[in-house]
C-alpha positions in Angstrom: -19.6 1.9 -13.4 -21.1 5.3 -14.2 -23.6 4.8 -11.3 -20.8 4.7 -8.8 -20.8 7.2 -5.9 -17.6 8.5 -7.5 -19.2 9.5 -10.8 -18.4 13.1 -11.7 -16.3 13.6 -8.5 -13.2 15.6 -9.0 -10.3 13.6 -7.5 -6.6 14.3 -7.5 -4.2 11.4 -7.9 -1.0 12.6 -6.4 1.7 10.3 -7.9 1.2 8.2 -11.0 3.6 5.4 -10.5 2.5 1.7 -10.8 0.0 1.9 -7.9 -1.1 5.5 -8.6 -1.8 4.7 -12.3 -3.8 1.6 -11.3 -5.9 3.7 -8.9 -6.4 6.5 -11.5 -7.6 4.0 -14.1 -10.1 2.5 -11.7 -11.4 5.9 -10.7 -12.0 6.8 -14.4 -13.8 3.5 -14.8 -16.2 4.6 -12.0 -16.9 7.9 -13.8 -14.6 10.2 -11.7 -12.9 13.2 -13.1 -9.2 12.6 -12.3 -6.3 15.0 -12.3 -3.0 13.4 -12.0 0.0 15.1 -10.4 3.6 14.0 -11.2 6.9 15.5 -12.4 6.9 13.3 -15.5 4.8 13.6 -18.7 3.0 10.2 -18.7 -0.5 9.6 -17.5 -3.2 7.0 -18.1 -5.6 7.9 -20.9 -8.4 10.2 -19.6 -6.3 11.6 -16.7 -5.8 15.4 -16.8 -2.1 15.8 -16.0 -0.6 18.5 -13.8 3.2 18.4 -13.9 4.4 19.6 -10.6 7.2 18.8 -8.1 5.7 18.0 -4.7 8.7 19.6 -3.1 7.6 23.0 -4.6 4.7 24.5 -2.6 4.1 27.1 -5.3 3.6 24.4 -8.0 0.9 22.7 -5.9 -1.0 26.0 -5.7 -2.0 25.2 -9.3 -4.3 22.3 -8.2 -7.9 23.1 -9.2 -10.1 24.6 -6.5 -12.9 22.1 -7.1 -10.9 19.0 -6.0 -13.1 16.9 -3.6 -10.7 14.2 -2.6 -7.0 13.2 -2.9 -5.1 9.9 -3.1 -1.4 10.4 -2.4 0.8 7.5 -3.6 4.4 8.6 -4.1 7.8 6.9 -4.3 11.1 8.3 -3.1 14.0 8.9 -5.4 16.3 7.3 -2.9 15.4 4.7 -0.2 17.6 6.1 2.5 16.3 8.3 5.3 17.2 11.5 3.5 15.3 10.3 0.4 12.3 9.6 2.6 12.4 13.1 4.1 12.7 14.8 0.8 9.8 12.8 -0.7 7.3 11.8 1.9 7.7 14.4 4.6 8.2 17.4 2.3 5.3 16.3 0.1 3.0 15.9 3.1 3.9 19.3 4.5 3.6 21.1 1.2 0.2 19.5 0.4 -1.1 20.4 3.8 -0.2 24.0 3.2 -1.4 24.1 -0.5 -4.8 22.6 0.3 -5.5 24.3 3.6 -9.1 25.7 3.7 -10.4 23.5 0.8 -13.5 21.4 1.4 -11.8 18.0 0.9 -14.1 15.1 1.7 -11.2 12.7 2.3 -7.4 12.5 1.6 -5.9 9.0 1.4 -2.2 8.7 2.1 -0.4 5.6 1.1 1.8 4.7 4.0 3.5 1.5 5.1 3.3 -1.0 8.0 6.9 -0.2 8.7 5.5 2.5 11.0 4.9 -0.3 13.5 7.5 -1.6 15.9 7.4 -4.8 17.8 4.1 -3.9 19.5 2.4 -6.3 21.8 0.3 -9.4 21.2 -3.4 -9.0 20.4 -5.4 -11.9 22.1 -6.6 -14.3 19.4 -7.8 -17.3 21.5 -5.8 -19.6 19.2 -3.7 -22.1 21.2 -0.2 -22.5 19.9 3.3 -23.0 21.1 4.9 -19.8 22.6 6.2 -17.6 19.9 4.9 -19.6 17.0 2.2 -17.2 16.0 4.3 -14.1 15.9 2.6 -10.8 17.0 -0.8 -9.9 15.6 -1.5 -6.3 14.7 -4.7 -4.5 13.9 -5.5 -0.8 13.7 -5.8 -0.6 17.5 -2.0 -1.1 18.0 -0.2 2.2 18.2 2.6 2.9 15.7 6.0 3.0 17.4 8.5 2.9 14.6 11.9 1.3 15.2 13.6 2.5 12.0 14.4 6.0 10.9 12.4 5.6 7.7 9.4 4.3 9.7 9.6 7.4 11.9 9.7 9.7 8.8 6.6 7.9 7.4 4.7 8.4 10.6 5.7 12.1 10.7 4.5 12.4 7.1 1.1 11.0 8.1 0.9 13.5 10.9 2.0 16.4 8.7 -0.7 15.7 6.2 -3.4 15.5 8.9 -2.3 19.0 10.0 -4.0 20.3 6.8 -7.3 20.3 8.7 -9.3 17.9 6.5 -10.1 14.2 7.0 -7.1 12.0 6.3 -6.8 8.3 6.3 -3.4 6.6 6.1 -3.6 3.2 4.3 -0.6 1.4 5.8 0.3 -1.2 3.2 2.1 -4.5 3.8 4.5 -5.8 1.1 3.1 -5.2 -2.3 3.5 -7.9 -4.9 2.0 -8.4 -8.4 2.8 -7.4 -11.9 6.4 -6.2 -12.1 7.1 -7.2 -8.5 8.5 -10.7 -8.8 11.6 -10.5 -6.4 10.4 -13.4 -4.3 9.8 -15.5 -7.4 13.3 -14.7 -8.7 14.7 -15.7 -5.3 13.1 -19.1 -5.5 14.3 -19.5 -9.1 17.8 -19.1 -7.7 17.2 -21.9 -5.1 17.2 -19.6 -2.1 14.8 -20.6 0.6 14.5 -19.4 4.2 15.0 -21.1 7.5 11.9 -22.6 9.1 13.2 -22.0 12.7 12.4 -19.5 14.1 9.2 -19.0 12.2 9.2 -15.6 10.5 5.7 -14.4 9.6 5.2 -12.2 6.6 2.3 -10.1 5.2 1.5 -8.9 1.7 -1.1 -7.4 -0.5 -1.5 -7.8 -4.3 -1.1 -4.5 -6.2 -4.6 -4.9 -7.6 -6.1 -5.3 -4.2 -4.1 -2.3 -2.9 -5.5 -0.2 -5.8 -9.1 -1.5 -5.2 -8.8 -0.8 -1.5 -8.0 2.8 -2.1 -10.9 3.2 -4.5 -13.2 1.3 -2.0 -12.2 3.7 0.8 -13.0 6.7 -1.4 -16.4 5.2 -2.2 -17.0 4.7 1.5 -16.1 8.3 2.2 -18.4 9.8 -0.4 -21.2 7.5 0.8 -20.9 9.1 4.2 -19.0 6.4 6.1 -16.8 7.9 8.8 -13.4 6.4 8.1 -10.7 6.1 10.8 -7.3 7.8 10.6 -5.5 4.5 10.0 -6.4 1.4 7.9 -4.1 -1.6 7.5 -3.8 -2.8 3.9 -2.9 -6.5 3.8 -4.7 -9.6 2.6 -5.2 -10.7 6.2 -3.6 -14.1 5.4 -0.2 -13.8 7.1 2.1 -16.7 6.3 5.5 -18.0 7.4 8.2 -16.9 5.0 9.7 -20.3 4.5 6.2 -21.7 3.6 5.6 -19.1 0.9 9.0 -19.9 -0.6 8.4 -23.6 -0.4 5.0 -23.3 -2.1 6.6 -21.3 -5.0 9.4 -23.8 -5.3 6.9 -26.6 -5.6 5.1 -24.7 -8.4 8.4 -23.9 -10.2 10.0 -27.4 -9.6 12.9 -25.9 -7.8 14.9 -27.3 -4.8 15.6 -24.8 -2.1 18.4 -24.3 0.3 17.6 -22.4 3.5 19.4 -19.1 3.3 19.4 -16.3 5.9 18.3 -12.9 4.5 20.9 -10.2 4.1 20.6 -7.4 6.6 17.7 -7.0 9.1 14.3 -8.4 8.6 11.0 -6.8 9.6 9.5 -8.0 12.9 7.7 -11.3 12.7 4.0 -10.3 13.0 0.6 -11.1 11.6 -1.4 -8.2 10.2 -5.2 -8.1 10.5 -6.9 -5.6 8.3 -9.8 -5.2 10.7 -11.2 -2.0 9.2 -11.4 -3.3 5.6 -12.9 -6.6 6.8 -15.6 -4.8 8.9 -16.4 -2.5 5.9 -17.0 -5.4 3.7 -14.0 -5.1 1.3 -13.5 -8.1 -0.9 -10.0 -9.2 -1.9 -9.3 -10.4 -5.5 -6.3 -12.3 -4.1 -7.1 -13.3 -0.5 -3.8 -15.0 0.1 -0.4 -15.5 -1.5 -1.4 -18.7 -3.3 -4.1 -16.9 -5.3 -1.9 -14.0 -6.1 1.3 -15.8 -7.0 -0.6 -18.4 -9.0 -2.0 -15.6 -11.1 1.5 -14.2 -11.6 3.0 -17.6 -12.6 0.1 -18.3 -14.9 0.5 -14.9 -16.6 4.2 -15.5 -16.9 3.7 -18.9 -18.5 1.3 -17.5 -21.0 3.8 -14.8 -22.0 6.5 -17.4 -22.4 4.3 -19.5 -24.6 3.4 -16.6 -26.8 7.1 -15.8 -27.1 
């Protein structure tokens, strides 16, 4: 796609994990010049690699002066609150300092919908029994985190925005896709979920998450004024027990309703209003499409084996 608005643009991909590498590859396909930043030594072919620790402000000073946009998609070493502080908050603060004064068109920060708390209902006009629809969120609902990790993620969003250039936080729902088959494995073990009370879940396929980030960059370079917050989900919230039952049917497994260990996220339905209004098209518009592709791919691999 060399005629893309991203062609010849100098873009920094901060973090080259599964999602970051998928974004970098798509940017290259659109003709962008990509510099990847990570501590390790691996990068997709065609990506110029800068090995740097995001916790080291001096190392980030080596980022080229001609960078026009950034996508930041990083993963903590540890998933406790301290790991989140050392990774997300420190990285956001250091990037804001290292890039201050640079003419960045847009920085995209990969965040999470865990920054939302219980919130309040958004009128939908859909008649239903009380409590059966869960709570619907779009970008108009303020973030009021109820967990320490959620509060750290929100603080990181705010710290990056303090750099003085346009920042959009893409708050992703649960990512699934290649290499992310925990729900499938749960079903293989025969572990379902109770149907009462209904617990609404939200997700986005890894490929759609990557495409959404590239799409937002294209919008920014095309002159679209992006908001500070975008929700990244497929917009097809579904009750958890129904998702598990659908997978069980596909796999020929009988389920027993099992309560999840530990706390669960609030039951809510996410509406990705901004992506919808901008005209984004999902490759996998609901869990059926996404998980069917995963199961088909797994079946083909087993047949080849």
